[in-house]
N, C-alpha and C positions, 0 to 999 in steps of 0.2 A: 504494500500500500504506500502511495506517495505521501510525502510530508505536505502539510498545508502551510499556507502563508497568507498574510493579509493583502487584499487587493482593494483598491479604491478607484472608481471611475467617476470623475468629476467633470461637469460641464459648467459654463458660466451661469446657467439657469438653476442647476441643482446638483446634489450628490445623487448619482444614479445607483451606485452600489458600493457598499462597504461590507466585505465579508471575508471569511476564511475560505480559501479556494485551493484546489490541488494543481490547477494549471490554467493559463490564460494564453490564447493565441491572438497576437497583435499584428495588425497590418502595418508593420514598420516601413519606412520609406525605402529601405534597401531590401525588402522582402518580408514574408511572413516570419514571425518570431514566436516560439513557444517559450513561455516563462514558467518555471517551476521553482519550488523552494530551493534555497541555497544557490540561486542563479548568480553569476558574476555581476558585480555592479555595472550598470549600463544606463546610458541616457540616449534615447533615440527619438526622432521625429516620426509622426504617424501620418499616413496618407489616408484618404477616404477608403473605407472598407468596413468589414464586419469583424467585431471582436467576439471571440467565443470564450466563455468563462465556465470552467467546470468547478462547481461549488464543492465544498468538503462533503456534502451529502451525496454527491454523484450527479446531481441535476445539472444540466447544461443551460446556460442563459446566453443569448446573443444580443448584441447591440450594434447599431450602425453609427460610425463616427465619420466626421468630415475634416479630420486633421487634428493635430495637437502634438503633445510630447508625452513620452513614457519615461518614468524614473524607476529603474529596477535595482533593488538591493537584495542581498541574500535572505532578508527577513520579510520582504514585501515588494509591492509594485503599486505605483500611483500613476494613473493615466489622466492627464489634464487635456480634455478634448475641447477643440474649438466649438464643437457642437456634437451632441450625441443623443440618440433615441433608442429605446428598446426596439429590437427588430419587429416585434409584433405590433408596435404603435406607429410605424413609419407610414405616412400617407403616400399613395401612389404618385401624386404630383410633386412631392417634395424634391425628388431628384430632378425631375423635368424642369422645375423652376430654377434649381441651382445650375443646371447645364445651360439653360437659356441665358442666365445672368453671366456666366463665364464666357459664353460666346459673344455677348454684347460687349463685355469689357475687353475682350481680345481684339475686337474691331478697331478700337481706338488706341491701341498700344503700339508705340514705335520703338521703344527701348528693347533691344534684342534679348537681354537677360530676363526682363519681366515677361516678355512674350513667351519665351521658352518655359518659364515656370507656369504661366497660365495654360499653355498648351498641354503640359504634363498634367496639371490639375484637371483640365477638361477630359483628358484621356482616362484618368483615374475615376472620375465621376461617371463617364460613359460605361466603363468596365463594371463599376459597381451597379449601375442601373441594369446592365445585362444579367448580372448575377442575381439581383433581386427579382427580376422578371421571370427568370428560369426557376426560382425557388418556389 
């Protein structure tokens, strides 16, 4: 049986989860990352995606995040999300609106670096939308 650790998922609006968990799968910017107890200290950025949380009870909870940071320590993990919603509560038009906003913002961008970041964000949102539609 895996050791448990404290996990907190926080968005600007509220604390979504604070619980003992056995593992958390995070959509880190450099790829999916599984965090378990005694993980090496790490700080990473989060891209739009789905967080899968396996509670100490064995129940799995899923959340949709739209970016942020994760701070991982051997004793716990805190994910500070720019925005997060339980997967079951996500409205179908939420991603569509975010994709449209990103496209509109992209139209007026001239700076190459900002354009590249926006294009990447738009691709991540589009990918997430495809995953949610297929689920």
